[in-house]
C-alpha positions, -999 to +999 in steps of 0.1 A: +377+527+276+349+505+272+352+480+239+324+492+216+310+457+209+279+472+187+310+477+160+308+437+154+292+422+125+274+395+145+267+406+176+254+374+189+279+350+177+295+347+209+262+345+230+265+311+249+292+298+230+320+283+249+355+294+245+388+292+262+414+320+262+451+309+274+469+338+291+434+351+300+449+371+329+473+392+310+473+424+295+459+415+259+439+384+273+419+396+299+409+426+278+397+401+254+379+377+287+360+405+297+348+412+260+341+378+260+322+379+292+303+409+277+288+389+246+279+364+272+304+339+262+308+310+283+345+314+292+376+297+306+407+310+312+440+291+317+468+312+330+497+307+359+502+343+365+534+345+358+533+377+340+489+383+344+473+393+373+441+380+389+432+415+396+430+417+364+397+396+358+382+411+391+352+424+376+342+394+358+360+368+382+326+349+391+313+345+355+343+328+345+360+294+344+397+298+358+424+272+355+457+285+375+481+264+350+506+268+326+499+256+288+529+233+293+506+214+320+489+189+301+457+184+328+456+219+331+454+225+296+428+197+291+406+209+314+410+247+302+397+237+265+373+212+275+343+218+255+356+250+238+350+259+202+370+284+197+404+287+215+422+323+217+458+313+222+473+347+240+500+327+265+531+337+257+563+352+274+570+385+258+602+408+257+628+407+230+658+418+253+645+390+280+644+363+251+678+369+242+689+365+276+669+332+284+661+317+244+653+280+259+625+292+282+611+314+256+612+283+231+596+259+256+565+285+265+559+300+234+570+276+204+566+238+227+534+258+241+519+266+209+522+232+196+507+219+230+476+239+225+469+230+191+470+197+198+446+201+232+424+218+207+424+192+182+416+165+208+390+187+221+372+190+190+377+228+191+367+245+159+392+270+159+422+289+173+431+325+172+468+324+174+486+360+189+516+366+168+540+396+165+553+417+140+587+408+155+586+380+128+595+406+102+628+416+117+648+443+100+631+441+061+638+478+047+602+473+027+571+493+041+549+488+051+552+455+064+530+428+046+527+391+052+541+379+021+570+392+031+595+363+041+599+362+079+634+374+091+633+369+130+663+385+150+656+370+180+646+340+201+611+357+209+605+365+170+616+329+161+596+313+187+566+333+173+571+325+139+572+287+148+540+290+162+525+308+128+539+275+112+526+250+133+493+265+135+495+264+095+508+227+099+476+216+121+451+231+100+469+215+066+469+182+084+442+179+106+419+207+095+419+225+126+408+258+113+432+288+128+445+322+121+479+341+133+471+376+143+507+395+140+503+423+166+520+457+162+534+472+196+501+467+217+493+493+245+466+504+267+454+497+303+467+467+322+498+464+304+523+461+335+546+487+342+566+471+367+585+448+354+623+450+340+609+443+305+580+465+304+571+477+274+578+515+266+544+530+271+540+520+308+575+525+311+580+559+304+544+567+320+557+559+350+590+572+347+573+610+336+549+604+366+575+602+388+600+629+376+623+600+364+648+598+334+634+577+302+659+556+288+660+558+252+675+530+235+696+541+203+689+575+189+650+576+194+643+579+159+632+543+157+594+540+147+565+518+158+529+513+145+517+515+185+480+501+184+456+503+212+445+472+227+405+476+220+417+472+182+434+437+193+403+428+212+387+436+181+406+414+158+403+383+176+365+389+179+364+391+142+387+362+137+370+338+158+337+345+145+349+346+106+328+324+081+346+294+065+378+274+071+405+293+079+439+279+074+469+292+094+471+326+075+488+355+091+477+390+093+485+419+105+467+440+136+479+475+135+471+512+128+489+514+095+506+542+111+541+546+124+555+575+151+591+575+164+602+571+200+607+607+203+574+614+187+558+593+212+573+609+244+569+642+227+530+635+229+528+618+261+545+648+279+519+670+264+492+646+276+508+648+309+518+684+310+553+668+320+589+677+309+603+649+299+639+636+308+664+619+278+689+598+284+702+576+264+715+542+260+728+517+231+706+502+212+692+465+226+701+432+205+670+418+187+655+453+184+644+466+150+648+501+136+615+507+118+578+490+120+547+499+101+517+475+088+498+471+058+464+463+074+447+456+038+449+420+044+434+418+078+404+438+064+398+414+033+403+385+053+381+393+086+370+429+079+393+444+109+395+477+107+411+497+141+383+514+163+406+533+185+434+556+170+468+566+187+459+592+203+429+589+221+442+553+228+476+572+242+452+591+265+431+561+275+464+543+286+477+575+307+444+577+322+452+543+338+485+547+348+477+582+368+450+562+382+475+533+397+498+565+407+529+546+391 
């Protein structure tokens, strides 16, 4: 599914503009990189390929400057941000369960890494940093939908690392005048999200299992809900955040569809689209997981003009087409 860039308020904003995407070979980062190349931006990507894949960039590889390095590599990061006016900071370690197993690593990459990106941006004279945050910062708060004025309630090392990144971006905005904004992603899914990791997200994991006729492991009762959001919506949010006029002061906004579906409902729709009969096995709930998650997107609409472009069912069909092509 190609991103409809005609919906941008200013389609020419990125034409010839130098940008840097950290984690640009990853799932969301590669989708954003492709969109920015299509908008004629001058794109630099830094990625250590610990989770991203160079094959994600195959269609645009000759048109980007690629630096294979971690954001913790000072020389590589300095090279990547050189001359960039906007930095889209997507690089991070994902997965709540893995963060519970490896908390120090998650702090190093997600929190310290964000500090280093902000410092590199400041010294490079960048105009703005768009930071990929997470809905996990809300934790188990009972109120629904989640609104940005709620007090953060991180329940995992991953969530703690993400709210730390938000606070760092806000501090750099206030201390150094570095315009920044945090995008709290709600369960982003779509093409190029990897199904082959022990910590794979639920949609690629279920897709792979259904296509192989294997059992789907559901943690808990399956009644937990999520605001599933297609990756094209996340890309659009980044484009809008990067081009928003004025100075942003580290505000955090929800990026979602404003809807919620249970895991069991997700399985039913996937089975319908695939023509499959799912086999479900239940396992105990996982540490750090939250029960319900749905976003208010009113602030995102007011601040940057964000509205979702791709609804859940159309986005899910797009993702399943991609996984069918992989023969997972």
